C-alpha positions as CSV (number, residue, x, y, z in Angstrom):
1,M,-126.3,121.6,-167.5
2,K,-123.5,123.8,-166.1
3,A,-120.8,122.5,-163.8
4,C,-121.9,124.6,-161.0
5,D,-125.6,123.1,-161.4
6,W,-124.0,119.6,-161.2
7,S,-122.1,120.6,-158.1
8,R,-125.3,121.8,-156.5
9,H,-127.1,118.5,-157.4
10,F,-124.2,116.4,-156.0
11,N,-124.3,118.4,-152.7
12,L,-128.2,118.1,-152.6
13,Q,-128.2,114.4,-153.2
14,K,-125.7,113.8,-150.4
15,K,-127.8,115.9,-147.9
16,S,-131.0,114.2,-149.0
17,G,-129.8,110.7,-148.0
18,M,-131.4,109.3,-151.2
19,T,-129.5,107.0,-153.5
20,I,-128.2,108.6,-156.8
21,E,-130.9,106.8,-158.7
22,K,-133.7,107.9,-156.5
23,Y,-132.5,111.5,-156.4
24,C,-132.1,111.7,-160.2
25,K,-135.8,110.4,-160.7
26,A,-137.2,112.7,-158.1
27,N,-135.4,115.7,-159.7
28,G,-135.7,115.0,-163.3
29,V,-131.9,114.4,-163.7
30,S,-130.5,112.0,-166.2
31,I,-128.6,109.2,-164.5
32,S,-126.2,108.8,-167.3
33,G,-125.7,112.6,-167.3
34,W,-125.1,112.4,-163.6
35,Y,-122.1,110.0,-163.9
36,S,-120.8,111.7,-167.0
37,A,-120.8,115.1,-165.2
38,K,-119.2,113.5,-162.1
39,Q,-116.4,111.9,-164.2
40,K,-115.7,115.2,-166.0
41,I,-115.5,117.1,-162.6
42,I,-113.2,114.4,-161.2
43,S,-110.9,114.3,-164.2
44,S,-110.7,118.1,-164.4
45,A,-109.7,118.5,-160.7
46,P,-106.1,119.4,-160.0
47,L,-104.1,116.3,-158.8
48,A,-103.1,116.3,-155.2
49,G,-99.4,116.7,-154.6
50,F,-97.0,115.8,-151.8
51,A,-95.5,118.1,-149.3
52,K,-92.3,117.5,-147.5
53,V,-92.9,117.4,-143.7
54,V,-90.0,117.9,-141.3
55,I,-90.5,116.8,-137.8
56,K,-88.3,118.7,-135.4
57,D,-87.5,117.6,-131.8
58,Q,-89.4,114.4,-132.0
59,P,-89.7,113.0,-128.5
60,K,-88.2,109.6,-127.9
61,A,-90.5,106.8,-127.1
62,K,-90.5,105.5,-123.6
63,E,-89.7,101.8,-123.3
64,L,-92.2,100.0,-121.2
65,S,-92.3,96.4,-120.1
66,L,-95.5,94.5,-119.5
67,T,-95.9,90.9,-118.3
68,I,-99.2,89.1,-118.5
69,S,-99.4,85.8,-116.6
70,Q,-102.2,83.4,-116.3
71,L,-102.4,82.1,-112.7
72,P,-103.3,78.4,-111.8
73,D,-106.8,79.6,-110.8
74,G,-107.4,80.9,-114.3
75,S,-107.1,84.6,-113.4
76,I,-104.7,86.9,-115.2
77,E,-102.0,89.0,-113.5
78,F,-100.3,92.1,-115.0
79,S,-96.9,93.2,-113.8
80,G,-94.7,96.0,-114.9
81,V,-97.7,98.3,-115.6
82,T,-97.3,102.0,-115.0
83,S,-99.5,103.9,-112.7
84,D,-101.7,105.0,-115.5
85,P,-104.4,102.5,-116.2
86,R,-105.3,104.3,-119.5
87,L,-102.0,103.0,-121.0
88,L,-102.9,99.5,-120.2
89,L,-106.3,99.9,-121.8
90,R,-104.7,101.3,-124.9
91,V,-102.2,98.5,-125.1
92,L,-104.8,95.9,-124.7
93,S,-107.1,97.5,-127.2
94,G,-104.5,97.8,-129.9
95,G,-104.1,101.5,-129.5
96,Q,-107.8,102.3,-130.4
97,I,-108.6,104.3,-127.2
């Protein structure tokens, strides 16, 4: 089978949602041939390189101060928070927002 045929099979299998084994059975494709072709295509692909990146005019980070206190009644108090509540959410979620 040609490399272009294998590439087509690889794409069709991904789109099908089937496992490789199920796809191969359903389409009369050899499983060992599948993995052999995949390895050949991967090993013949050009290696990725690195590119130098220059960042110009990088803005300086703004220094912030945040104090979190637990009050005697068990509630939590925040002080030093900016007027943007999104920043507080971002800090508390570990930057995942």
